[in-house]
C-alpha positions in Angstrom: -10.4 -43.0 -9.7 -11.2 -39.4 -10.5 -8.1 -37.3 -9.4 -9.6 -34.1 -11.1 -13.0 -34.3 -9.3 -13.3 -31.1 -7.2 -15.8 -32.7 -4.8 -13.4 -35.6 -4.2 -10.5 -33.2 -3.6 -12.7 -31.2 -1.2 -13.5 -34.4 0.7 -9.8 -35.4 0.8 -9.0 -31.9 2.1 -11.5 -32.3 4.9 -10.0 -35.6 5.8 -6.4 -34.2 5.8 -7.6 -31.2 7.9 -9.2 -33.4 10.4 -6.0 -35.4 10.6 -4.0 -32.3 11.3 -2.2 -32.1 8.0 -3.0 -28.5 7.3 -0.5 -27.9 4.4 -1.7 -31.0 2.5 -5.3 -30.0 3.2 -4.7 -26.6 1.8 -3.2 -28.1 -1.3 -6.3 -30.3 -1.9 -8.6 -27.4 -1.2 -6.7 -25.2 -3.7 -6.8 -27.9 -6.3 -10.6 -28.2 -5.8 -11.0 -24.5 -6.1 -9.2 -24.5 -9.5 -11.4 -27.2 -10.8 -14.8 -25.7 -9.8 -15.4 -24.8 -13.5 -15.8 -28.5 -14.3 -19.0 -28.8 -12.2 -22.0 -28.5 -14.5 -24.4 -27.3 -11.8 -23.7 -23.7 -11.0 -25.4 -23.8 -7.7 -23.4 -26.9 -6.6 -20.2 -25.1 -7.8 -21.1 -22.0 -5.8 -21.8 -24.0 -2.6 -18.5 -25.9 -3.0 -16.7 -22.6 -3.7 -17.9 -21.2 -0.4 -17.1 -24.3 1.6 -13.5 -24.5 0.1 -13.0 -20.8 0.7 -14.2 -21.1 4.3 -11.9 -24.0 5.1 -8.9 -22.2 3.5 -9.7 -19.1 5.4 -10.0 -21.1 8.7 -6.7 -22.8 8.2 -4.9 -19.5 7.2 -6.5 -17.1 9.7 -8.6 -19.1 12.2 -11.8 -17.6 10.8 -14.2 -18.6 8.0 -14.4 -14.9 7.0 -17.1 -15.4 4.4 -19.1 -12.2 5.0 -18.1 -10.6 1.7 -18.7 -13.9 -0.2 -22.1 -14.4 1.3 -23.4 -10.8 1.1 -22.1 -10.0 -2.4 -24.8 -12.2 -3.8 -27.7 -10.5 -2.0 
């Protein structure tokens, strides 16, 4: 119903990743990343950004690799 909802795209990415469809999962995660600006709550958008980035990193490198992302805000 909402093909441009970043949270739905993230959930679809998780489902595809769990099913082993890594390329399709990456596409959904990247679409979600591009639509984060549509989320009105900045904290919610930041959390989703970290989750999307972590899953993309894990698919690409095998590691969440969020140290810079997490520590830059502290």
